[in-house]
Every structure is written in structure tokens, then in C-alpha cells.
C-alpha positions as CSV (number, residue, x, y, z in Angstrom):
1,M,397.4,184.3,25.6
2,S,398.8,187.8,25.3
3,D,399.4,189.3,21.8
4,A,403.1,189.5,22.6
5,D,403.1,185.7,22.8
6,G,401.3,185.2,19.5
7,P,403.3,183.2,17.1
8,W,405.2,184.3,14.0
9,L,404.6,182.4,10.8
10,I,407.9,181.8,8.8
11,V,407.2,180.5,5.3
12,G,409.9,179.1,3.2
13,L,408.8,179.2,-0.4
14,G,409.6,176.4,-2.8
15,N,408.1,173.5,-4.9
16,P,407.4,170.1,-3.2
17,G,409.1,166.9,-4.5
18,P,412.6,165.6,-4.8
19,E,413.1,166.8,-8.4
20,Y,412.9,170.4,-7.2
21,A,414.9,170.0,-3.9
22,G,418.2,171.6,-5.1
23,N,416.6,174.3,-7.4
24,R,417.4,177.9,-6.9
25,H,413.6,178.5,-6.6
26,N,413.7,176.3,-3.5
27,V,416.1,178.3,-1.4
28,G,413.2,179.2,0.9
29,F,412.8,175.5,1.7
30,L,416.5,175.2,2.5
31,V,416.3,178.1,5.0
32,A,413.1,176.6,6.6
33,D,414.8,173.2,7.0
34,L,417.8,174.9,8.7
35,L,415.5,176.8,11.1
36,A,413.5,173.7,11.9
37,G,416.8,172.0,12.7
38,R,417.7,174.8,15.1
39,L,414.4,174.3,16.9
40,G,415.1,170.6,17.1
41,G,411.8,170.0,15.4
42,R,410.6,167.8,12.5
43,F,408.2,168.9,9.8
44,K,404.7,167.3,10.1
45,A,401.9,167.4,7.6
46,H,399.2,170.1,8.3
47,K,395.7,170.1,6.9
48,A,396.4,173.4,5.3
49,R,398.5,171.6,2.6
50,A,401.8,172.5,4.3
51,Q,404.5,170.9,6.4
52,V,405.0,172.7,9.7
53,V,407.2,172.8,12.7
54,E,406.2,174.7,15.9
55,G,408.7,175.8,18.5
56,R,410.5,178.8,20.0
57,L,413.4,180.8,18.5
58,G,415.9,182.7,20.5
59,A,417.5,182.2,23.9
60,P,415.2,180.5,26.4
61,G,413.4,183.1,28.5
62,P,411.2,186.1,27.9
63,G,413.1,187.1,24.7
64,S,412.3,183.9,22.9
65,R,409.5,183.9,20.3
66,R,406.9,181.4,19.3
67,V,407.2,180.4,15.7
68,V,405.5,178.2,13.2
69,I,407.9,177.3,10.3
70,A,406.1,176.2,7.2
71,K,406.7,174.8,3.7
72,P,403.6,175.0,1.5
73,M,403.1,171.7,-0.3
74,S,401.3,173.4,-3.2
75,Y,403.3,174.5,-6.1
76,M,405.1,177.9,-5.8
77,N,402.4,179.8,-7.8
78,L,399.7,178.5,-5.4
79,S,401.5,179.3,-2.1
80,G,398.9,181.8,-1.0
81,G,396.3,179.2,-0.2
82,P,398.3,177.2,2.3
83,V,399.9,180.3,3.8
84,S,396.5,182.0,4.3
85,A,395.0,178.9,5.8
86,L,397.9,178.6,8.2
87,R,397.6,182.3,9.1
88,D,393.9,181.7,10.0
89,F,394.6,178.5,11.9
90,Y,397.4,180.0,14.1
91,K,395.7,183.5,14.2
92,V,398.8,185.3,12.9
93,P,398.5,188.9,11.9
94,V,399.8,189.6,8.4
95,E,402.8,191.6,9.7
96,R,404.0,188.6,11.6
97,V,404.3,186.5,8.5
98,V,407.8,186.2,7.0
99,A,408.3,184.9,3.5
100,V,411.8,183.6,2.6
101,H,412.2,183.4,-1.1
102,D,414.7,183.5,-4.0
103,E,415.2,186.9,-5.7
104,L,416.5,187.4,-9.3
105,D,417.3,191.1,-9.0
106,I,419.9,190.6,-6.3
107,D,423.3,189.1,-6.7
108,Y,423.8,185.5,-5.5
109,G,423.9,185.2,-1.7
110,V,423.0,188.8,-1.0
111,L,420.1,189.3,1.4
112,R,417.5,192.1,1.6
113,L,414.9,192.3,4.3
114,K,411.8,194.4,3.9
115,L,408.1,194.8,5.0
116,G,405.5,194.9,2.2
117,G,406.1,195.9,-1.4
118,G,405.4,194.4,-4.8
119,D,406.0,190.8,-5.9
120,N,408.6,191.6,-8.6
121,G,407.2,188.9,-10.8
122,H,407.7,186.2,-8.2
123,N,404.8,183.8,-8.4
124,G,405.0,182.7,-4.8
125,L,404.8,186.3,-3.6
126,K,402.1,187.1,-6.2
127,S,399.9,184.3,-4.8
128,M,400.6,185.3,-1.1
129,T,399.7,188.9,-1.8
130,K,396.5,188.0,-3.6
131,A,395.5,185.8,-0.6
132,M,396.3,188.3,2.2
133,G,397.6,191.6,0.9
134,P,401.2,192.8,0.7
135,G,401.8,193.7,4.4
136,Y,404.1,190.7,5.3
137,H,407.9,190.6,5.8
138,R,410.2,189.3,3.1
139,V,413.6,187.8,3.4
140,R,414.9,188.0,-0.2
141,F,417.7,185.7,-1.0
142,G,419.6,186.8,-4.1
143,I,420.1,184.2,-6.8
144,G,421.2,186.6,-9.5
145,R,420.1,186.8,-13.1
146,P,420.3,183.9,-15.7
147,P,423.4,184.0,-17.9
148,G,423.1,185.0,-21.5
149,R,419.7,184.5,-23.0
150,M,418.6,181.7,-20.6
151,D,414.9,181.8,-19.8
152,V,414.2,183.0,-16.3
153,A,411.8,180.1,-15.6
154,A,414.4,177.6,-16.7
155,F,417.1,179.3,-14.5
156,V,415.1,179.3,-11.3
157,L,414.2,175.6,-11.8
158,K,417.8,174.6,-12.2
159,D,420.0,173.5,-9.3
160,F,422.6,175.8,-7.9
161,S,425.9,175.5,-9.9
162,A,428.9,173.7,-8.4
163,A,430.5,177.1,-7.7
164,E,427.4,178.4,-6.0
165,R,427.0,175.2,-3.9
166,K,430.5,175.9,-2.4
167,E,429.0,178.9,-0.6
168,L,425.4,177.8,-0.4
169,D,425.5,176.5,3.2
170,Y,427.0,179.7,4.5
171,F,424.4,181.9,2.7
172,V,421.5,179.7,3.9
173,D,422.9,179.9,7.4
174,R,423.1,183.7,7.2
175,A,419.5,183.9,5.9
176,A,418.3,181.8,8.8
177,D,420.2,184.2,11.2
178,A,418.5,187.1,9.5
179,V,415.1,185.6,10.1
180,E,415.9,185.1,13.7
181,C,417.2,188.6,14.1
182,L,414.1,190.0,12.4
183,I,411.8,188.2,14.8
184,E,413.8,188.8,17.9
185,E,415.1,192.4,17.3
186,G,412.8,193.9,14.7
187,L,413.2,194.8,11.0
188,E,415.4,197.8,11.4
189,R,418.0,196.0,13.4
190,A,417.9,193.0,11.0
191,Q,418.2,195.3,7.9
192,G,421.2,197.1,9.4
193,R,422.9,193.8,10.0
194,Y,422.0,191.8,7.0
195,N,421.0,194.1,4.1
196,S,424.6,193.8,2.7
């Protein structure tokens, strides 16, 4: 298998369980679900304490890319363990790992793509960086700051508001497009198109 054919590992960050499903903190899971749907795949349990779907993204042919889409089944602050185990299992270099996650410091629905960097207080990223270093890609999905004096932890573990839900499908779709663009055309192209 040539290096060019090695897979990318796309990790949607979130918390497992139905009580978290609609939380702002789980937007990474929403994007992972949509990408899995585009592959026509179903998530299956993996021994690395994650749900995974394997397939190809992009138009059929030499341009398509092998991907593993994963949702860690640990809690958010322990995401690094499952991600690191999947990376070892699929032999994915750290720069081919893409974390899709919620981001407080960006307005709702705005995307920012980058390679490497700090964790900005995000426990999922903190755990991933501790497990494998900071050199992975991030697709940061803006959720905005909590209103008034609301506690940040309470805010991220609340469901999207009714007003936010009106646009959520559109924004999740756009984030999935950004992941595909990153993998097929590279970071610079994807940043130019999606870093609004």
C-alpha cells in the first residue's frame, strides 16, 4: 500500500449517550454522522472504544481518499485514548488526523480550519494533544459564547437553541463539505473556501 493511499482519520468529538446527542459540545458527532451518511456507511463498534465507518470520500477514481470516520465512545475529556488507539490501528500519521469540534471563541456557525495549535481550553483537544502531540488538523465549528453569566460548561452541555437549530443542518453540511475539501484539496484551499 502506497503512502498516498493511507487513510485519513476524521474524528468527530462529542459525548456518547442520548442525553448528550443534541448538545453544542456534540457538533463533532453531527458532522461525523453526516459524513458517514455520505459514504453510505454505518458506524460499527471498534475495540479502541470508538464507533467507526470506513470508506472513500470524493468522486470515484484516483482523487478519492480512504477515510476512517470515528466517534470516540469515551467522554470528551478522554478522547485522546480512543483516537490514539485508532491512529495506531490504522497506521495514520498525526497530520492525517482531523478533529471536528465545537469552538466557543468563534460565532455560531462560523468555521475555521487549521493545522496544529493549542487546545483553547477544549477538553477533547487537550486529551488528543496529550496522547499524540498537537500536529493534527482541526475543523473548528463556532458555537459562540454563553449569554450573560452562564457557566461555560453548562452552555456547551445544553442543546442548540430553537433559533440555532433552524440553521444547524446547513452549518453541519458546510462543515462536512469543509472536511471533504481539506482531505481532497489540502488545507490552504479549504481555508480559502471555508474560513469565513
